[in-house]
C-alpha positions as CSV (number, residue, x, y, z in Angstrom):
1,M,56.9,-252.5,-20.2
2,S,60.0,-252.9,-18.0
3,E,61.9,-249.8,-19.3
4,S,61.1,-246.4,-18.4
5,L,60.4,-243.7,-21.0
6,T,61.9,-240.0,-20.6
7,Q,59.4,-237.4,-21.9
8,P,57.0,-239.4,-24.2
9,D,55.1,-236.2,-25.2
10,N,58.0,-234.3,-26.1
11,I,59.3,-237.4,-28.2
12,Q,56.0,-237.7,-30.0
13,N,55.8,-234.0,-30.8
14,S,59.6,-233.9,-32.2
15,L,58.8,-236.8,-34.7
16,D,58.1,-235.9,-38.3
17,E,54.6,-237.4,-39.2
18,E,55.4,-238.1,-42.9
19,S,58.6,-240.0,-42.0
20,L,57.0,-241.6,-39.0
21,D,54.1,-243.0,-41.2
22,L,56.7,-244.2,-43.7
23,F,58.5,-246.1,-41.2
24,W,55.7,-248.0,-40.0
25,Q,54.3,-248.7,-43.6
26,F,57.7,-249.8,-44.7
27,I,58.3,-252.4,-41.7
28,T,54.7,-253.5,-42.3
29,E,55.2,-254.1,-46.0
30,R,58.5,-255.8,-45.5
31,Q,57.1,-258.3,-42.9
32,K,54.3,-259.0,-45.4
33,V,56.8,-260.0,-47.9
34,W,58.0,-262.6,-45.5
35,Y,54.7,-263.7,-44.6
36,R,53.5,-264.0,-48.2
37,R,56.7,-265.8,-49.2
38,V,57.0,-268.2,-46.3
39,I,53.4,-268.5,-44.6
40,E,51.4,-268.5,-47.7
41,G,54.0,-269.7,-50.0
42,R,53.3,-267.5,-52.8
43,P,55.6,-267.0,-55.7
44,S,57.5,-263.8,-56.4
45,P,56.9,-260.9,-56.4
46,W,55.6,-260.8,-53.0
47,T,54.7,-257.0,-53.0
48,D,53.9,-254.1,-55.4
49,D,56.6,-252.0,-53.7
50,E,59.2,-251.7,-56.5
51,I,61.9,-250.8,-53.9
52,L,61.3,-253.9,-52.0
53,Q,61.1,-255.8,-55.1
54,E,64.6,-254.5,-56.4
55,Y,66.7,-254.1,-53.2
56,R,67.5,-256.4,-50.4
57,F,66.4,-255.6,-46.8
58,T,66.9,-257.6,-43.8
59,N,63.9,-259.2,-41.9
60,V,61.8,-257.2,-39.5
61,Y,62.5,-259.6,-36.9
62,R,66.3,-260.2,-36.9
63,E,65.7,-263.7,-35.6
64,L,64.1,-264.8,-38.9
65,D,67.5,-264.1,-40.9
66,P,69.2,-267.3,-41.8
67,G,72.4,-266.1,-40.4
68,T,70.8,-265.3,-37.0
69,Q,69.1,-268.9,-37.0
70,Y,72.4,-270.6,-37.7
71,V,73.8,-268.9,-34.6
72,I,70.7,-269.9,-32.6
73,Q,70.7,-273.6,-33.8
74,N,74.1,-274.4,-34.1
75,I,75.8,-272.3,-31.4
76,L,73.4,-271.2,-28.7
77,E,71.7,-274.6,-28.8
78,A,75.1,-276.6,-28.7
79,D,75.8,-278.8,-25.5
80,A,78.5,-276.4,-24.5
81,S,79.5,-273.8,-21.8
82,R,78.3,-270.3,-21.8
83,Q,81.8,-269.0,-22.1
84,D,82.3,-271.3,-25.3
85,K,78.9,-270.1,-26.8
86,I,80.2,-266.2,-26.2
87,L,83.3,-267.3,-28.1
88,N,81.8,-268.9,-31.0
89,V,79.2,-266.1,-31.4
90,M,82.1,-263.6,-31.5
91,L,84.0,-265.7,-33.9
92,Y,81.0,-266.3,-36.3
93,R,79.9,-262.5,-36.2
94,L,83.5,-261.4,-37.0
95,I,84.0,-263.9,-39.6
96,G,80.3,-263.4,-41.0
97,R,80.3,-266.5,-43.1
98,L,78.2,-269.7,-41.8
99,E,80.2,-271.9,-44.2
100,T,83.3,-270.7,-42.6
101,H,82.3,-271.5,-39.1
102,E,81.1,-274.9,-40.3
103,H,84.4,-275.5,-41.7
104,L,86.2,-274.6,-38.5
105,G,83.6,-276.4,-36.3
106,F,82.6,-275.4,-32.8
107,Q,85.6,-274.0,-31.0
108,S,86.4,-274.7,-27.4
109,R,87.9,-271.8,-25.3
110,E,90.4,-274.3,-23.4
111,T,91.5,-276.2,-26.3
112,F,91.7,-273.2,-28.9
113,D,94.9,-273.3,-30.8
114,A,95.5,-270.2,-32.7
115,A,98.2,-271.8,-35.2
116,E,95.6,-274.7,-36.0
117,F,92.7,-272.2,-36.4
118,E,94.8,-270.2,-38.8
119,G,95.6,-273.2,-40.8
120,K,92.2,-274.1,-41.2
121,L,91.2,-270.6,-42.5
122,K,94.2,-270.6,-44.9
123,H,93.2,-273.9,-46.2
124,R,89.8,-272.9,-46.9
125,R,91.0,-269.7,-48.6
126,D,94.0,-270.7,-50.4
127,G,93.6,-274.5,-50.7
128,L,89.8,-274.7,-51.5
129,G,89.5,-271.2,-53.0
130,E,86.5,-270.5,-50.9
131,T,85.6,-267.1,-49.5
132,V,86.4,-266.8,-45.8
133,F,84.9,-263.6,-44.5
134,T,81.5,-261.8,-45.4
135,G,81.5,-258.7,-47.5
136,A,78.3,-257.5,-46.0
137,Y,79.7,-255.1,-43.5
138,M,83.1,-253.6,-42.8
139,V,85.2,-254.9,-39.9
140,S,88.3,-253.1,-38.8
141,G,90.5,-252.5,-35.9
142,Y,92.3,-255.7,-35.6
143,N,95.1,-254.6,-37.9
144,Q,97.1,-253.9,-34.7
145,M,97.7,-257.8,-34.3
146,G,100.7,-257.0,-36.6
147,S,100.1,-258.9,-40.0
148,S,98.9,-257.7,-43.4
149,D,97.1,-260.9,-43.8
150,K,93.6,-261.0,-42.3
151,V,93.5,-264.4,-41.5
152,E,96.7,-264.2,-39.3
153,N,95.3,-261.2,-37.5
154,V,92.0,-262.8,-36.8
155,A,93.7,-266.0,-35.4
156,A,96.1,-263.9,-33.4
157,L,93.1,-261.8,-32.1
158,F,91.1,-265.0,-30.8
159,G,94.3,-266.4,-29.4
160,E,94.5,-263.3,-27.2
161,I,90.9,-263.6,-26.3
162,T,90.8,-267.1,-25.4
163,D,94.0,-266.6,-23.3
164,D,92.1,-264.3,-21.1
165,P,89.5,-266.2,-19.0
166,E,88.7,-263.1,-17.0
167,F,87.1,-261.7,-20.0
168,F,84.5,-264.5,-20.2
169,D,83.9,-264.5,-16.4
170,D,83.2,-260.8,-16.6
171,M,80.8,-261.2,-19.5
172,L,78.8,-263.5,-17.4
173,S,78.9,-261.2,-14.1
174,T,78.2,-257.7,-15.4
175,E,75.2,-256.2,-14.0
176,S,73.8,-254.3,-16.7
177,L,73.4,-254.9,-20.7
178,E,75.4,-251.8,-21.5
179,G,78.2,-253.0,-19.2
180,T,78.3,-256.3,-21.3
181,Y,78.5,-254.4,-24.5
182,K,81.3,-252.4,-23.3
183,L,83.2,-255.4,-22.6
184,I,82.7,-257.0,-26.0
185,R,83.6,-253.4,-27.5
186,S,86.9,-253.4,-25.7
187,Q,88.1,-256.5,-27.9
188,P,90.3,-255.5,-31.0
189,G,88.1,-255.6,-34.2
190,F,84.8,-255.3,-32.5
191,G,83.5,-251.8,-33.0
192,N,80.1,-250.5,-32.3
193,F,78.0,-252.4,-34.8
194,L,79.6,-255.7,-34.4
195,S,79.6,-255.5,-30.6
196,Y,75.9,-255.1,-30.5
197,Q,75.2,-257.9,-33.0
198,V,77.1,-260.3,-30.7
199,L,75.1,-258.9,-27.8
200,V,71.8,-259.4,-29.3
201,D,72.8,-262.9,-30.2
202,L,73.4,-263.8,-26.6
203,L,70.0,-262.5,-25.7
204,Y,68.0,-265.0,-27.6
205,P,65.9,-267.4,-25.6
206,V,66.7,-270.9,-26.5
207,D,65.4,-274.6,-25.3
208,Y,68.8,-275.6,-24.0
209,Y,68.2,-273.0,-21.1
210,D,64.3,-273.8,-20.9
211,G,63.6,-270.4,-22.7
212,N,66.2,-268.3,-21.3
213,S,69.4,-266.9,-22.8
214,V,73.1,-267.0,-22.4
215,L,73.1,-263.7,-20.6
216,P,70.5,-262.7,-18.0
217,F,69.0,-259.8,-19.8
218,S,66.2,-258.8,-22.1
219,P,66.7,-257.2,-25.5
220,N,64.6,-254.4,-24.3
221,D,66.8,-253.3,-21.6
222,W,69.1,-251.3,-23.7
223,S,70.2,-250.6,-27.2
224,A,73.2,-249.1,-29.1
225,P,72.1,-247.7,-32.4
226,G,74.6,-248.3,-35.0
227,P,75.4,-245.7,-37.7
228,G,72.6,-246.9,-40.0
229,A,69.8,-246.6,-37.2
230,Q,71.2,-243.2,-36.3
231,K,70.8,-242.1,-39.8
232,G,67.2,-243.5,-39.8
233,L,66.4,-241.8,-36.6
234,K,67.5,-238.5,-38.3
235,Q,64.8,-239.2,-40.7
236,L,62.2,-239.2,-38.0
237,V,63.3,-236.6,-35.4
238,T,63.0,-233.2,-36.2
239,E,64.9,-232.0,-33.0
240,F,66.4,-233.9,-30.0
241,N,64.7,-231.7,-27.3
242,G,65.9,-233.1,-23.8
243,F,65.9,-236.8,-24.8
244,G,68.4,-239.0,-26.8
245,R,68.2,-241.7,-29.4
246,L,67.5,-244.4,-27.1
247,D,64.5,-242.7,-25.9
248,V,63.2,-242.4,-29.3
249,M,63.7,-246.1,-29.9
250,R,61.8,-246.9,-26.8
251,W,58.9,-245.0,-27.9
252,L,58.8,-246.7,-31.2
253,R,58.8,-249.9,-29.3
254,Q,56.3,-249.1,-26.6
255,N,53.8,-247.5,-29.2
256,Q,54.1,-250.0,-32.1
257,Q,50.6,-251.4,-31.6
258,Q,49.0,-248.1,-31.4
259,E,50.9,-246.8,-34.4
260,F,49.8,-249.7,-36.5
261,E,46.2,-249.1,-35.4
262,R,46.6,-245.5,-36.2
263,L,47.6,-246.1,-39.6
264,D,45.2,-249.1,-40.2
265,L,48.1,-251.3,-40.9
266,D,47.7,-255.1,-40.3
267,F,51.1,-255.9,-39.4
268,P,51.7,-259.8,-39.4
269,Y,53.2,-260.4,-36.0
270,L,55.1,-263.5,-35.2
271,E,53.2,-265.6,-32.6
272,T,53.9,-266.1,-28.9
273,E,53.6,-269.5,-27.5
274,D,49.9,-268.7,-26.4
275,K,49.2,-267.4,-29.9
276,G,49.5,-263.6,-29.1
277,G,51.5,-261.3,-31.2
278,L,55.0,-261.1,-30.6
279,E,55.9,-257.4,-30.2
280,L,59.1,-256.0,-32.2
281,S,61.8,-256.0,-29.6
282,L,64.1,-252.7,-28.9
283,A,66.9,-254.7,-30.9
284,N,64.4,-255.2,-33.9
285,I,63.4,-251.6,-33.7
286,Q,67.2,-250.7,-33.9
287,N,67.6,-252.9,-36.9
288,C,64.4,-251.6,-38.6
289,L,65.8,-248.0,-38.4
290,C,68.9,-249.1,-40.2
291,E,66.8,-250.7,-43.1
292,F,64.4,-247.6,-43.1
293,Y,67.3,-245.3,-43.7
294,K,68.1,-247.4,-46.8
295,Y,64.6,-247.3,-47.9
296,H,64.0,-243.6,-47.2
297,K,67.1,-242.9,-49.1
298,I,66.1,-244.8,-52.4
299,R,62.6,-243.5,-52.1
300,H,63.6,-240.0,-52.1
301,S,66.3,-240.5,-54.7
302,N,69.2,-239.6,-52.5
303,G,71.1,-242.8,-53.2
304,R,70.9,-246.4,-53.7
305,A,71.2,-249.6,-51.6
306,R,74.5,-251.6,-51.9
307,R,72.9,-255.0,-52.4
308,C,70.0,-255.9,-54.8
309,F,67.7,-258.7,-54.3
310,R,68.2,-261.9,-56.5
311,N,65.4,-264.3,-56.4
312,T,67.6,-267.0,-58.3
313,E,70.1,-266.7,-55.2
314,A,67.4,-266.9,-52.5
315,R,66.5,-269.9,-50.4
316,S,63.4,-271.8,-51.6
317,H,60.1,-271.9,-49.6
318,G,60.7,-275.1,-48.6
319,E,64.2,-274.5,-47.2
320,L,62.9,-271.6,-45.4
321,R,60.0,-273.4,-43.8
322,E,62.2,-276.2,-42.7
323,M,64.7,-273.8,-41.1
324,Y,61.9,-272.0,-39.1
325,E,60.0,-275.0,-38.0
326,R,63.1,-276.5,-36.2
327,A,63.8,-273.0,-34.8
328,P,63.4,-272.8,-31.0
329,V,60.9,-270.4,-29.4
330,I,59.5,-269.2,-32.9
331,S,56.0,-270.0,-33.6
332,L,54.8,-269.6,-37.2
333,P,51.5,-267.9,-37.8
334,N,48.9,-269.9,-39.5
335,S,47.8,-268.6,-42.9
336,A,44.5,-266.9,-43.2
337,D,43.9,-268.6,-46.5
């Protein structure tokens, strides 16, 4: 492991055993849902867990989410500069809807025209009557751009970003992952959650760079737990005694295989190129903690998730297989059947 761990014994002794067991059981069953659906091609339901049947939870591996695959295949693999890929990832994640990014087309920093950009967004919203932005998460902070119209504010925001070439140069020259995160976080509209989503996107290995990423870092170097992940950690940790949230996340990442073995859980890992198990990254652990909080809340009757799963609205087995089979650096395991 490349990252160091502070006080591993203190961390382990401060974890609530019941909640810890539930965390590993939850992510194993969620990954088995994906495996049964995509690899084995079973019809729904893919689990006996009534919570997982009813509510929508993101994939254990973030890179399996269709929205992330859109970023990888249509932005990170594009024949374009690293600066332009940074711009388009930021744009896509702020808007949050791939259909809107497809409508806009891949944007170039040097030729970006805020007025033309605004016109395209308004045409999609007002002329075509289509939804422009996602409703999956809240985005705020760019109202300072001066308009009551969200489209106008976003166009003005990216006009300012593209007018600042030093931002992109600094993004590619920072010496730490945390420093890069702070640069993204400095832009209006990019709060803690959204900045980290952009950061993780820029760390995926792609064929365009021979298995390297846009930024010269690993997703295991550092992480910024968002609000949901912080709540998930509160369910696991009885007391933070001389260590922080990131230390706990690193403990979970480094001990995942031992924990699966301890609980006799057959976690269906994705495969590496040499057919080994692809361990969950620190970024994936962060995502799992957020989803675990939602699961824990429902299981203990402390609330409900905002989004229910609707099989009629889900992608078909064939669509998912086709998407994953053309995905760079993802190796699908073979079904044991």
